[in-house]
C-alpha positions, 0 to 999 in steps of 0.5 A: 277023198271019199265022197258022200252020194246024194241020191235024191233026184230022178233026173239031171242036176241043174243047180246046187247051193250051200247056205252061209254056214255050209251046214246045208246044201240045196239042190234042184233038177229037171224032175221039179223037186228041190232038195235040202241035205245035211252037208256033214252026212249026206242026210236029206232034211226035206223037200220043196214041192210045188213046181210043174216043170224043170227047176232051173235055179235056186238061191238061199238068203244069208240067214237061211230063212228064205229060199227062192226058186225059178222053174221051166213052169214060168214061176218064180217061188218064195219058200220058207226054208224051215217049214217048206211052205210056199210063201208066195209066187210070181208068174211070167210069160216065159221060164225063169232061167236064174234067181239070186238074192241081194247081199242084204237079202231085201231083193231078188233078181230073175232072169226070164227066157226070150221065147214065143215072141217074149223079150228076155227080162231081168226083173228085181223084187223087193222082200219085206224081211220084217213081216212074221209070215202070217197070212191076213184075213183080206189077202188069203187065197185069191180064187182066180189066180191061187196066189198066196201072199203074206206080210213078207212080200211088199208087192208082187209087181217088180220094183224095176224091170229092163230087157237087155238089148242084143244077145239074151242074158242067162245068168245074173247076180247082184254086183258090188254095189246094190244098184247094179246088176251083173249078167252073162249072155248067150254071146259070151258077153258080160255086162253091168246094168243100172237096176233102176233105169235098166241102162247098160252101165259097162259090158265086155263083149268079148268076155267069152266066145260062147255062152256063158253057162254060170256065173259065181261072185266072190265073197265080197263081190269085187270079182267073180268067175264065169264058165262057158261053152267055149271050154274057158273059165275066166276070173273078172273084176266086177268094177271094170269087167277086166279079165283077170284070169283065164283057165282053158280046158279042152271041154265045154264047161257047165260050171266054175266055183271059187274056193274060200281061203285057198287060191283055187277055182273048181271047174266042171263040164263035159261033152253035151249029153247028146254025146255022152251015149257014144262017149267013154267016161275018160274021153268025156272029161266028167271031172271036177278039175281044180285049177290055181286061181293066180298061176293058171295051172291045173293042179288036181282032178276028181272023177266020179260022175257018169255024165257031164258035171252041170253045177258046182258049189264050194262051202262057204267054210272051205271044208268041202264042195259038191258037184251035181251031174247029169247022171242025177247024182250029187257028190259032196267031197270033204276035203282031206287034211292034205288039201289044207296042208298043200303049198299055195304053189304046189300040186294037190293030191286030190285025184280020185 
């Protein structure tokens, strides 16, 4: 696989995300910028400027109309994908570490960091998708706060909010039903919360032995994959939080993704950034690793990054994947024909 190298960030990548059609790739990093790229040729389509701190997280809705982002500047922003216009922003006491759209795109969930005496919080906001985006005269810029509002926003106040007790939540997503929020925690726990009451419905305290670094849902949300600093990635059933499969590596993992239409999971990580300068590329394990989803066996590796792989995403069409690294580069790999011809239980010949 010959990669397309995307050079549009000056600092390390924090998250990348494909839209549902797989023709656009969104990326964010510690350089305050959000970029959008054409997947087929790597051309940069545009940028979303407005954040004043590290952009930790992004998500795009199923129609590629809206983009939501969370940043270390303590704001969450809603963008219009086509124009790059910031439609609205919410301010919080601490940084926004994770954002996600619901399956029907009508809600956004976000996690804010536990810091400076503030508890970590999970907030759910309603989005009115029927608005035409025109700004009402009576709702023009608020001179005091400078917040822009329009009729896409039902309310700047959350529909619900709760503070997970114990280990702080670091990643989240909407679960298999709209009223349940799935969270991954610093202790390695994964849990299901009732989005309306904030009650913890179910938890698996020992899903991982260290911080959960990534959480990605299957297309039907019946199962999900997590990665962790404990050097494992795990496949879980959403309804019961049962661990179905475990993929054990020898390096801390930062991201894990599911390949649609093929029985593979993709894992990325490497030694922490502090250790990179004293570690060779070979020892650092800066590779995207392919594992068989069912048999829990590694079937291939793709090298290329000059630092830890921070984030991985697979196109919903299953024709390519992208990885974002500590080195500031994004690598888009379109799968060769051999990938689609590979036997479901055989080794993949994809090593660079």
